[in-house]
C-alpha positions, 0 to 999 in steps of 0.5 A: 500500500505504497503512498496509501493511508496506512492508518486506514489499512491498519484499522481494517486489518485489525478489525479483520484479524480481531474477527478471526479472519485468516491472514490472507483474507485480512490482507486482501480486505485491508489492501495490503500484502500478507507479508505486511500483515506478518510484519505488523503481527511481529510488533507486540504493540500492534498485536495488543491493538488486535487483542483489544479490538477482539476484547471489544467484539467479545464484550459486545457479543456478551452484551447481546447474549446477556439481553436474552438471558431473561427470555431463556430463563422464562423458556426454561420455566415454561418447560418445567410444565411440559407434558414430557417428563424428560423435558421437565427433567432437563429444564429442572437440571438446567435451572438448578445448574445455572442458578448454582453457577450464577450464585457462585459467580456473584459470590466470587465477584463480591469476594473479589470486590471486598479484597480490592477494597481491602487492598486499596485501604491498606495501600492508602494507609501505607501511603498515609503513614509514609507521608505523615512521619 
């Protein structure tokens, strides 16, 4: 892409690689050679930009999935009233399993938050004593 807009090509390339496109396809979409893609990927800062873009894509996907969890839970509750005992059993197991996992994750999140608060308080106290003496 001699004389072209490298920033624009990099943006397209990062988006393509973050989305899981193969190098050849990403290069074609960005209008650069495969060799250029491999050169970019050799740069750790550039790889971190691809990783950050991938994280953003995943965060969006999780948000979309999270929006559907209420409907999915309602569907499982409806399946508890199915005429089929095997469907009822599968729904009951899914509800119990997912509820247990959810409770464990919420508990873990609360514990991590408490530890972060304790660490911040300890660091603040340490910092305060250093400057007060």
